[in-house]
DRENDOPA-775785 format. One record per residue (C-alpha): x, y, z; residue number from 1; residue in three letters. Coordinates in nm, 3 decimals, padded with zeros to 5 digits. Layout:
N
REC       px       py       pz  num  residu
REC        X        Y        Z  NUM     ALA
...
***
This chain:
393
REC       px       py       pz  num  residu
REC  -01.157  -09.909   04.773    1     MET
REC  -01.425  -09.873   04.517    2     LYS
REC  -01.679  -09.774   04.781    3     LYS
REC  -01.454  -09.483   04.861    4     VAL
REC  -01.407  -09.386   04.498    5     ILE
REC  -01.785  -09.403   04.434    6     ILE
REC  -01.853  -09.198   04.777    7     MET
REC  -01.627  -08.931   04.636    8     PHE
REC  -01.783  -08.912   04.296    9     CYS
REC  -02.129  -08.877   04.482   10     CYS
REC  -01.999  -08.613   04.709   11     LEU
REC  -01.905  -08.395   04.400   12     LEU
REC  -02.259  -08.371   04.313   13     LEU
REC  -02.341  -08.196   04.645   14     LEU
REC  -02.434  -07.825   04.637   15     THR
REC  -02.416  -07.577   04.918   16     SER
REC  -02.802  -07.569   04.924   17     CYS
REC  -02.974  -07.645   05.236   18     GLY
REC  -02.796  -07.876   05.458   19     THR
REC  -02.590  -08.016   05.216   20     GLN
REC  -02.202  -07.977   05.216   21     ARG
REC  -01.951  -07.916   04.944   22     GLU
REC  -01.674  -08.170   04.921   23     LEU
REC  -01.405  -07.916   05.002   24     ASN
REC  -01.587  -07.905   05.359   25     GLU
REC  -01.565  -08.261   05.451   26     LEU
REC  -01.299  -08.497   05.593   27     ALA
REC  -01.362  -08.852   05.512   28     LEU
REC  -01.290  -09.056   05.818   29     ILE
REC  -01.164  -09.410   05.752   30     LEU
REC  -01.089  -09.551   06.087   31     SER
REC  -01.073  -09.465   06.458   32     LEU
REC  -00.806  -09.606   06.679   33     GLY
REC  -00.867  -09.614   07.032   34     VAL
REC  -00.596  -09.650   07.318   35     ASP
REC  -00.554  -09.592   07.675   36     VAL
REC  -00.435  -09.239   07.797   37     TYR
REC  -00.276  -09.202   08.152   38     GLU
REC  -00.448  -09.512   08.288   39     ASP
REC  -00.824  -09.382   08.281   40     THR
REC  -00.829  -09.140   07.978   41     GLY
REC  -00.859  -09.228   07.600   42     TYR
REC  -00.608  -09.156   07.302   43     GLN
REC  -00.798  -09.143   06.957   44     VAL
REC  -00.632  -09.177   06.632   45     THR
REC  -00.841  -09.042   06.335   46     MET
REC  -00.726  -09.165   06.009   47     GLN
REC  -00.860  -08.918   05.724   48     ILE
REC  -00.829  -08.989   05.339   49     ALA
REC  -00.628  -08.741   05.139   50     ASP
REC  -00.888  -08.654   04.856   51     PRO
REC  -00.608  -08.562   04.621   52     SER
REC  -00.452  -08.898   04.673   53     GLU
REC  -00.736  -09.106   04.655   54     ILE
REC  -00.793  -08.960   04.292   55     ILE
REC  -00.409  -09.028   04.217   56     THR
REC  -00.461  -09.394   04.287   57     ILE
REC  -00.714  -09.420   04.027   58     THR
REC  -00.478  -09.268   03.780   59     GLY
REC  -00.712  -08.969   03.722   60     ALA
REC  -00.447  -08.697   03.816   61     THR
REC  -00.104  -08.682   03.973   62     SER
REC  -00.088  -08.596   04.335   63     GLY
REC   00.192  -08.440   04.567   64     THR
REC   00.293  -08.768   04.758   65     SER
REC   00.226  -09.149   04.769   66     SER
REC   00.061  -09.138   05.102   67     ILE
REC  -00.300  -09.116   05.068   68     PRO
REC  -00.398  -09.090   05.440   69     ILE
REC  -00.325  -08.853   05.751   70     VAL
REC  -00.362  -08.957   06.087   71     ASN
REC  -00.452  -08.726   06.360   72     TYR
REC  -00.425  -08.804   06.733   73     THR
REC  -00.634  -08.649   07.045   74     GLY
REC  -00.643  -08.710   07.384   75     VAL
REC  -00.893  -08.671   07.684   76     GLY
REC  -01.056  -08.809   07.970   77     PRO
REC  -01.351  -08.941   07.768   78     THR
REC  -01.364  -09.081   07.432   79     PHE
REC  -01.585  -08.817   07.305   80     VAL
REC  -01.334  -08.552   07.435   81     GLU
REC  -01.039  -08.738   07.283   82     ALA
REC  -01.229  -08.759   06.951   83     LEU
REC  -01.329  -08.394   06.948   84     GLU
REC  -00.964  -08.299   07.026   85     ASN
REC  -00.839  -08.510   06.732   86     ALA
REC  -01.125  -08.352   06.504   87     ALA
REC  -01.005  -07.991   06.599   88     ARG
REC  -00.673  -08.033   06.423   89     GLN
REC  -00.860  -08.063   06.093   90     VAL
REC  -00.971  -07.776   05.883   91     SER
REC  -01.258  -07.975   05.751   92     ARG
REC  -01.575  -08.107   05.901   93     THR
REC  -01.537  -08.478   06.005   94     ALA
REC  -01.765  -08.718   05.813   95     PHE
REC  -01.806  -09.044   05.986   96     TYR
REC  -02.053  -09.221   05.754   97     THR
REC  -01.788  -09.442   05.572   98     HIS
REC  -01.572  -09.548   05.879   99     ILE
REC  -01.450  -09.895   05.771  100     ALA
REC  -01.276  -10.014   06.096  101     LEU
REC  -01.252  -09.946   06.463  102     ILE
REC  -00.886  -10.042   06.622  103     VAL
REC  -00.883  -10.095   06.987  104     VAL
REC  -00.553  -10.130   07.150  105     GLY
REC  -00.473  -10.406   07.395  106     GLN
REC  -00.448  -10.176   07.698  107     ASP
REC  -00.790  -10.044   07.657  108     LEU
REC  -00.931  -10.383   07.574  109     ALA
REC  -00.798  -10.493   07.899  110     GLU
REC  -00.949  -10.207   08.084  111     ARG
REC  -01.277  -10.262   07.897  112     GLY
REC  -01.455  -10.165   07.575  113     ILE
REC  -01.818  -10.161   07.644  114     PHE
REC  -01.811  -09.764   07.718  115     PRO
REC  -01.652  -09.719   07.389  116     LEU
REC  -01.885  -09.945   07.187  117     LEU
REC  -02.201  -09.811   07.364  118     ASP
REC  -02.079  -09.433   07.246  119     THR
REC  -02.011  -09.554   06.900  120     LEU
REC  -02.364  -09.731   06.900  121     GLU
REC  -02.543  -09.420   06.991  122     ARG
REC  -02.346  -09.207   06.707  123     GLU
REC  -02.594  -09.163   06.429  124     THR
REC  -02.320  -09.117   06.171  125     GLU
REC  -02.125  -09.432   06.262  126     ILE
REC  -02.263  -09.775   06.121  127     ARG
REC  -02.323  -10.055   06.365  128     GLU
REC  -02.211  -10.300   06.097  129     ASN
REC  -01.826  -10.160   06.116  130     VAL
REC  -01.584  -10.423   06.224  131     PRO
REC  -01.369  -10.409   06.528  132     ILE
REC  -01.021  -10.554   06.579  133     VAL
REC  -00.777  -10.572   06.870  134     ILE
REC  -00.419  -10.433   06.850  135     ALA
REC  -00.255  -10.761   06.972  136     LYS
REC   00.012  -10.659   07.245  137     LYS
REC   00.054  -10.301   07.083  138     GLU
REC  -00.143  -09.963   07.030  139     SER
REC  -00.424  -09.879   06.786  140     ALA
REC  -00.188  -09.614   06.695  141     PHE
REC   00.075  -09.853   06.560  142     HIS
REC  -00.175  -10.032   06.358  143     ILE
REC  -00.312  -09.735   06.184  144     LEU
REC   00.029  -09.599   06.149  145     ASN
REC   00.137  -09.881   05.918  146     SER
REC   00.138  -09.794   05.559  147     LEU
REC   00.038  -10.074   05.319  148     THR
REC   00.069  -10.161   04.957  149     MET
REC  -00.177  -10.273   04.691  150     ILE
REC  -00.467  -10.145   04.900  151     ASN
REC  -00.285  -09.820   05.030  152     LYS
REC  -00.572  -09.734   05.270  153     LEU
REC  -00.472  -09.912   05.599  154     PRO
REC  -00.804  -09.932   05.728  155     ALA
REC  -00.944  -10.085   05.405  156     TYR
REC  -00.624  -10.324   05.388  157     SER
REC  -00.707  -10.477   05.743  158     ILE
REC  -01.067  -10.500   05.657  159     LYS
REC  -00.983  -10.684   05.353  160     GLY
REC  -00.751  -10.914   05.523  161     LYS
REC  -00.999  -10.996   05.783  162     LEU
REC  -01.235  -11.102   05.506  163     LYS
REC  -00.978  -11.308   05.291  164     MET
REC  -00.870  -11.505   05.591  165     ASN
REC  -01.211  -11.566   05.713  166     GLU
REC  -01.336  -11.675   05.369  167     GLU
REC  -01.020  -11.830   05.249  168     GLY
REC  -00.850  -11.994   05.532  169     PHE
REC  -01.095  -12.008   05.819  170     GLY
REC  -00.856  -11.836   06.085  171     THR
REC  -01.023  -11.504   06.148  172     THR
REC  -01.366  -11.374   06.228  173     MET
REC  -01.516  -11.041   06.110  174     THR
REC  -01.690  -10.919   06.431  175     VAL
REC  -01.896  -10.583   06.411  176     THR
REC  -02.015  -10.334   06.682  177     ILE
REC  -02.349  -10.510   06.665  178     LYS
REC  -02.202  -10.867   06.667  179     ASP
REC  -02.017  -10.775   06.987  180     PHE
REC  -02.332  -10.588   07.170  181     LEU
REC  -02.546  -10.866   07.092  182     VAL
REC  -02.332  -11.106   07.254  183     LYS
REC  -02.312  -10.863   07.568  184     LYS
REC  -02.675  -10.893   07.574  185     ASP
REC  -02.690  -11.283   07.568  186     SER
REC  -02.692  -11.454   07.915  187     GLU
REC  -02.339  -11.614   07.992  188     ALA
REC  -02.188  -11.557   07.671  189     THR
REC  -01.823  -11.444   07.588  190     PHE
REC  -01.767  -11.243   07.276  191     PRO
REC  -01.477  -11.294   07.045  192     ILE
REC  -01.296  -11.038   06.831  193     ILE
REC  -00.991  -11.090   06.582  194     SER
REC  -00.661  -10.935   06.653  195     GLY
REC  -00.420  -10.753   06.436  196     VAL
REC  -00.045  -10.688   06.459  197     ILE
REC   00.241  -10.476   06.311  198     SER
REC   00.539  -10.687   06.325  199     PRO
REC   00.871  -10.508   06.336  200     HIS
REC   00.706  -10.150   06.377  201     TYR
REC   00.927  -09.860   06.367  202     THR
REC   00.927  -09.504   06.263  203     GLU
REC   00.997  -09.603   05.917  204     LYS
REC   00.663  -09.810   05.896  205     THR
REC   00.476  -09.486   05.861  206     SER
REC   00.681  -09.312   05.615  207     THR
REC   00.722  -09.323   05.234  208     LYS
REC   01.038  -09.514   05.252  209     GLU
REC   00.860  -09.843   05.384  210     ASN
REC   00.667  -09.846   05.062  211     LEU
REC   00.975  -09.795   04.845  212     GLU
REC   01.098  -10.172   04.895  213     GLN
REC   00.984  -10.510   04.758  214     ALA
REC   00.881  -10.646   05.109  215     ALA
REC   00.731  -10.340   05.298  216     PRO
REC   00.651  -10.384   05.656  217     LYS
REC   00.246  -10.409   05.716  218     SER
REC  -00.005  -10.503   05.951  219     SER
REC  -00.136  -10.857   05.973  220     LEU
REC  -00.456  -11.004   06.111  221     VAL
REC  -00.350  -11.263   06.400  222     SER
REC  -00.526  -11.418   06.701  223     GLY
REC  -00.858  -11.427   06.843  224     LEU
REC  -00.916  -11.244   07.173  225     ALA
REC  -01.200  -11.377   07.421  226     VAL
REC  -01.359  -11.117   07.638  227     PHE
REC  -01.579  -11.158   07.964  228     ASP
REC  -01.927  -11.018   08.001  229     GLN
REC  -01.795  -10.693   08.128  230     GLY
REC  -01.630  -10.628   07.796  231     GLY
REC  -01.276  -10.695   07.938  232     LYS
REC  -01.034  -10.894   07.751  233     LEU
REC  -00.965  -11.214   07.919  234     LEU
REC  -00.719  -11.404   07.686  235     TYR
REC  -00.596  -11.480   07.353  236     TRP
REC  -00.700  -11.817   07.215  237     MET
REC  -00.412  -12.046   07.110  238     LYS
REC  -00.351  -12.019   06.736  239     ASP
REC  -00.406  -12.384   06.677  240     GLU
REC  -00.745  -12.347   06.797  241     HIS
REC  -00.849  -12.051   06.561  242     LYS
REC  -01.017  -12.273   06.303  243     ARG
REC  -01.219  -12.460   06.540  244     SER
REC  -01.394  -12.161   06.640  245     VAL
REC  -01.532  -12.091   06.285  246     LEU
REC  -01.618  -12.472   06.285  247     PHE
REC  -01.831  -12.442   06.586  248     LEU
REC  -01.994  -12.104   06.495  249     GLU
REC  -02.074  -12.245   06.126  250     ASN
REC  -01.865  -11.975   05.966  251     ARG
REC  -01.638  -12.213   05.765  252     ILE
REC  -01.655  -12.118   05.378  253     LYS
REC  -01.302  -12.264   05.279  254     GLN
REC  -01.030  -12.398   05.500  255     ALA
REC  -00.707  -12.618   05.432  256     PHE
REC  -00.632  -12.912   05.627  257     VAL
REC  -00.274  -13.090   05.597  258     MET
REC  -00.300  -13.495   05.630  259     LEU
REC  -00.010  -13.715   05.639  260     PRO
REC   00.021  -13.950   05.334  261     CYS
REC   00.360  -14.101   05.428  262     ASP
REC   00.618  -14.071   05.699  263     GLU
REC   00.750  -13.758   05.547  264     GLU
REC   00.493  -13.617   05.309  265     ASN
REC   00.173  -13.446   05.371  266     GLN
REC  -00.155  -13.372   05.126  267     THR
REC  -00.356  -13.067   05.132  268     ALA
REC  -00.717  -13.109   05.157  269     ILE
REC  -00.946  -12.802   05.103  270     LYS
REC  -01.275  -12.802   05.287  271     ILE
REC  -01.533  -12.641   05.071  272     MET
REC  -01.841  -12.685   05.296  273     TYR
REC  -01.897  -12.757   05.669  274     ALA
REC  -02.197  -12.768   05.887  275     LYS
REC  -02.202  -12.803   06.264  276     THR
REC  -02.490  -12.914   06.487  277     LYS
REC  -02.460  -12.872   06.881  278     LYS
REC  -02.657  -13.008   07.142  279     GLU
REC  -02.634  -12.936   07.529  280     THR
REC  -02.808  -13.136   07.805  281     SER
REC  -02.781  -13.155   08.201  282     VAL
REC  -02.823  -13.508   08.367  283     GLU
REC  -02.795  -13.577   08.711  284     LYS
REC  -02.598  -13.265   08.777  285     GLY
REC  -02.353  -13.332   08.485  286     LYS
REC  -02.345  -13.150   08.163  287     ALA
REC  -02.293  -13.295   07.829  288     LYS
REC  -02.182  -13.115   07.500  289     LEU
REC  -02.258  -13.307   07.166  290     SER
REC  -02.094  -13.163   06.843  291     ILE
REC  -02.167  -13.338   06.519  292     SER
REC  -01.974  -13.198   06.208  293     ILE
REC  -02.036  -13.258   05.839  294     LYS
REC  -01.765  -13.153   05.591  295     ALA
REC  -01.691  -13.193   05.223  296     GLU
REC  -01.385  -13.118   05.055  297     GLY
REC  -01.117  -13.203   04.775  298     GLU
REC  -00.768  -13.281   04.724  299     ILE
REC  -00.577  -12.962   04.663  300     ASP
REC  -00.222  -13.091   04.681  301     GLY
REC  -00.097  -13.438   04.701  302     LEU
REC   00.203  -13.469   04.881  303     GLY
REC   00.285  -13.820   04.778  304     CYS
REC   00.307  -13.816   04.380  305     PRO
REC   00.310  -14.218   04.368  306     ASN
REC  -00.023  -14.237   04.544  307     LYS
REC  -00.285  -14.371   04.300  308     GLU
REC  -00.586  -14.158   04.374  309     MET
REC  -00.820  -14.372   04.165  310     THR
REC  -00.811  -14.627   04.440  311     LYS
REC  -01.120  -14.600   04.650  312     LYS
REC  -00.948  -14.732   04.954  313     GLN
REC  -00.703  -14.439   04.936  314     ILE
REC  -00.983  -14.182   04.918  315     ILE
REC  -01.155  -14.366   05.218  316     THR
REC  -00.846  -14.342   05.421  317     GLY
REC  -00.812  -13.958   05.359  318     TYR
REC  -01.178  -13.901   05.450  319     GLU
REC  -01.095  -14.108   05.806  320     LYS
REC  -00.792  -13.904   05.859  321     GLU
REC  -01.001  -13.573   05.790  322     LEU
REC  -01.248  -13.666   06.033  323     GLU
REC  -01.002  -13.764   06.293  324     LYS
REC  -00.830  -13.431   06.237  325     LYS
REC  -01.132  -13.224   06.277  326     ILE
REC  -01.237  -13.403   06.588  327     GLU
REC  -00.882  -13.377   06.761  328     GLU
REC  -00.878  -12.995   06.671  329     GLU
REC  -01.240  -12.925   06.820  330     VAL
REC  -01.196  -13.133   07.140  331     GLU
REC  -00.842  -12.939   07.200  332     ALA
REC  -01.021  -12.602   07.144  333     ALA
REC  -01.300  -12.696   07.377  334     LEU
REC  -01.064  -12.800   07.628  335     LYS
REC  -00.902  -12.469   07.629  336     GLU
REC  -01.233  -12.314   07.668  337     ALA
REC  -01.346  -12.556   07.953  338     GLN
REC  -00.989  -12.482   08.132  339     GLU
REC  -01.085  -12.102   08.108  340     GLN
REC  -01.431  -12.165   08.235  341     GLU
REC  -01.533  -11.951   07.902  342     THR
REC  -01.843  -12.105   07.713  343     ASP
REC  -01.716  -11.913   07.421  344     ILE
REC  -01.921  -12.157   07.165  345     TYR
REC  -02.264  -12.091   07.289  346     GLY
REC  -02.345  -12.429   07.460  347     PHE
REC  -02.533  -12.215   07.727  348     ASN
REC  -02.730  -12.060   07.441  349     ASP
REC  -02.825  -12.392   07.294  350     VAL
REC  -02.955  -12.526   07.652  351     LEU
REC  -03.157  -12.206   07.692  352     TYR
REC  -03.327  -12.232   07.352  353     ARG
REC  -03.402  -12.613   07.349  354     SER
REC  -03.455  -12.669   07.724  355     LYS
REC  -03.539  -12.336   07.879  356     PRO
REC  -03.661  -12.479   08.228  357     ASP
REC  -03.356  -12.660   08.250  358     GLN
REC  -03.125  -12.384   08.180  359     TRP
REC  -03.316  -12.158   08.449  360     LYS
REC  -03.231  -12.411   08.704  361     ARG
REC  -02.845  -12.429   08.604  362     VAL
REC  -02.756  -12.101   08.484  363     LYS
REC  -02.593  -11.975   08.796  364     ASP
REC  -02.372  -12.271   08.805  365     SER
REC  -02.300  -12.298   08.448  366     TRP
REC  -01.940  -12.195   08.440  367     PRO
REC  -01.834  -12.499   08.657  368     GLU
REC  -02.078  -12.729   08.461  369     LEU
REC  -01.925  -12.612   08.152  370     PHE
REC  -01.568  -12.671   08.276  371     SER
REC  -01.652  -13.018   08.385  372     GLU
REC  -01.869  -13.120   08.099  373     ALA
REC  -01.860  -13.440   07.912  374     GLU
REC  -01.784  -13.381   07.541  375     VAL
REC  -01.852  -13.584   07.234  376     ARG
REC  -01.722  -13.487   06.885  377     VAL
REC  -01.837  -13.655   06.581  378     GLU
REC  -01.709  -13.564   06.219  379     ALA
REC  -01.818  -13.696   05.895  380     GLU
REC  -01.595  -13.616   05.610  381     ALA
REC  -01.666  -13.651   05.216  382     GLU
REC  -01.393  -13.596   04.951  383     ILE
REC  -01.593  -13.488   04.652  384     LYS
REC  -01.300  -13.442   04.423  385     ARG
REC  -00.931  -13.558   04.370  386     THR
REC  -00.805  -13.325   04.115  387     GLY
REC  -00.584  -13.462   03.858  388     ASN
REC  -00.616  -13.858   03.886  389     ILE
REC  -00.385  -13.933   03.594  390     THR
REC  -00.069  -14.133   03.711  391     ASN
REC   00.223  -13.982   03.513  392     SER
REC   00.466  -14.238   03.621  393     ASN
***
């Protein structure tokens, strides 16, 4: 949000000299949503900021409404034509440099998104570090048409939720255009993109009426989508495996794990650090996958108030339970990937980098080798802090 305000302030300094453009000549594009149109075509939703309402949000002046964005939709046989048809409805020149998000509808994800991303990468005004999300079981139009509170720009709201859920809970991944295309160029790699939903979407979700209630309907980040090497959506990962993806990708910054402290209650462990090392080998026609994880955490919420956290054996017991929990989650996530014959965790890349000659011999049969590979997961956990250790009873 601050970036948008700063950008507008900078644009105010532009003059009409040379190739520079006046602020009132530009339409700031916040996001693009792309869906399927008539099986082979494209529908593009262009989300544009209303400059007067951006200023209203800062409290500098009063605006005419409480909706700071406008969505324009265009259709066409190609993405470029659909984008042009959306832009033709705007009285200002489209300004793409500050696009914050690309939303892809599930129908298009299933058809394939490499043509779209290739076009976006070649567009000089669109940065390659723009995040991409998949509209899970719905259209990109619905996602961008869902108004939000607090951060009133839907594109920036979704981008913020992606970051918050990844850094605070370890349940999503921010994937950019560049990230996806790099995966495409890697041998036998399956890219992953986070999903977003708009639960209970109705026509009211896109109106001022939705914002005039204590619990407005809004978009939520949800799920991880797995793509094949052709850029087509294969499947959505099981929700319980999302955290394991971040463990195996070394992207855990913070996560919460619930452990039983008696038959009825649970204790919350906040993981503050995690480091994963992966190894791959092929011996006698059999692949072996080895994962070692080191994690550090603290007691965030003690479910059993009578536990005396000063006792070393109690802490050791939680550490063992945490290790077991991490190992079980990672093993289950790997099993799902093996059943799908999708090496989404990059064990093939580990083999390619550590034993290139060996990889050259087995790369054509890697899907089968991966699906039948022997898996070994070892976790080492340490609880650094226990919080309030005073027994008040």
